[in-house]
N, C-alpha and C positions, 0 to 999 in steps of 0.2 A: 703233650696233649693240648689241643687248642681251646681257647676260650669259647664257652657256649654261645655267647653273643656273636662272635665272629663266625661260628659254624652256621648259625641261623641266617646271618647276613649273606653267607655264601650260597646257602640252599634257596633262599627267597630274597633276591636283590630288590624286589619291589616293596618289601616290608621295612619300616623304620624301626630300628632297635634302640631303645633308650636304656642306658645303664644308670640305675639309681646310685649305686655305691659299689666299689670294689672291696671295701673294708669288710672283713668277716664279722658276723654277728658276735657281739661280746667284745669287740675291739674298743679301746678307749676313745673318748671324744677328743676333739682337737685340743681343747683346753687341758685335758688330762695328759695327753700325749706330750705336750710341750712342758708339762710340769709347772706351768704358770697358772695362777688363779684367774678366774673370770675377770674380764675387764669391767671396771665400774664406769658407767656412762654418766660422767659428771654433769654433762649438759642437762640431763633430766632433773638433777637437783637444782640447777639454775632456773629451769622452767618452773619447777615447783615453787621456788622462792619468788619468782616473778608473778605467778598466779596469786600467791599469798599477799604480795605487795599491792597488786592491782585490787584485790579484794579489800584490803585495809583502806586503800584510797577511796574506793566506791562506798564502803561503809562509813567512812569519815564524812563523805559528801552528803549522805542521806541521814546522818545521825540525828539531826534536829527533827526529822519527820518520822523516824522509826523508833519504836520501842526497843529496849535492849534485847528482848526475846526475838524480835525480828532481825536485829543486827547479827545476832549469833548465828542465825540461819544462813546468812551470806557466807560466813566463815566455814560453816559446815558444808555448804555446797562446794566451796573451794577445795576442801579435803576430798570430797567424793570425786570431783572432776580430776584432781591430781591423781587419785588412786586409779581411776579409770584410764588415764592417758599416760601416766609416767611410771607407774610400777610401785613395788613394795617400799623400797628405801625412801624415794622421794615422797611417798604418801605419808610415811611415818614422820619425816621431817616437816611436811606441810601441817600435819595435825598438831605437832608441838609448837611450831612457829605461829600458827593461827590461834592457838590457845593463849600463847604469850601476847600476841598482838591485841587480841580481844581484851585481855586483862589490862594491859598497859594503856590502851587507847580509850577504852569505854567503861570499864568497871571502876566505880568510885573507890578510893581516891584515884583519879585519872593520872596518867603519866607516872605510875609507880607499880611495882609488882605486889604491893600490899593489897590484901583482900580483907575488907572490913565485914562483909556480909558472907556468912558461911554458905548460903545458897548458891553463890557463884562457883564454889568449889565443885558442887554437884554438876553445874553447867559445864565446867571444864572437863570433868570426868566423862560426861555424856558425849561431848565433842570428840574426845579421844577414842572412846569406845565405838561410836558410830563410824568414825573413819576407819578404824581397824577392822570392824566387822564387815564393812563394805569390801575392804581389801581381801579379807579371808574368803568371802563369797566369790570374789573374782578369781582367786587362786583355785578354789574348788571347781569353779566352772571351767577354767582352763585345763585342769587335770582330767575332768570328765570328757572334754573335747578330745584330749590326747588319747584317752582310753578308747573312745569311739573310733578315732582314726586308726588306732592300732587294730581294733577288732575288724574294721572294714577293709583296711589295706594291708594288714599283716606285716610280713617280713620286709617288704619294700619300705614301709613307713618306719619300721624299727631301725633299718639301716640308715635312713635319712636322719633320724634323731641321733643315732650314734655318731654319724659323720659330722653333723652340724652343731650338736648340743642344744638344739632348740626345736620347737615344733611349729607347724605351719600357721595356725591361727594367730594373727597379729593382734586380735582383740584382747588376748590374754595379757595379764600383767607381766612385764619383763622381770627378769630375775634380780635386778638391782634397782 
């Protein structure tokens, strides 16, 4: 028995036939088929650390002119940018590194991890929570986009996901 795409090509040579996947629905993804875990994109962690370092340098440069409450916003912005561009793992690393950098560089006593004012512990917690909430919202958005694409494009999109292990929108947070 001949492949349906080949039969269509024979019957209508003026049509372009595009095959999305030859893998049957329910077949394992490429990562599962190899038995290997997903590849960690270490460069994303490097970019996250570079964003954190650049933020610390910028905050250090404007420290004399800004209040601590404004300085912490720079670090929070860095966590949000990292979550939006680098993904889940790098965003978590960024949130932790930025909290530590803010504590060491700006919270009295400076250049130490000691915190003498309990209010700053609340600031640290808020920084972590805001970064993680933003990340969760991005993941929910990505899943909603994937559900929409599945609803609109059906089986062809499901086969694409199974074959590649990822979905089309690149705006969504990567898996690592």
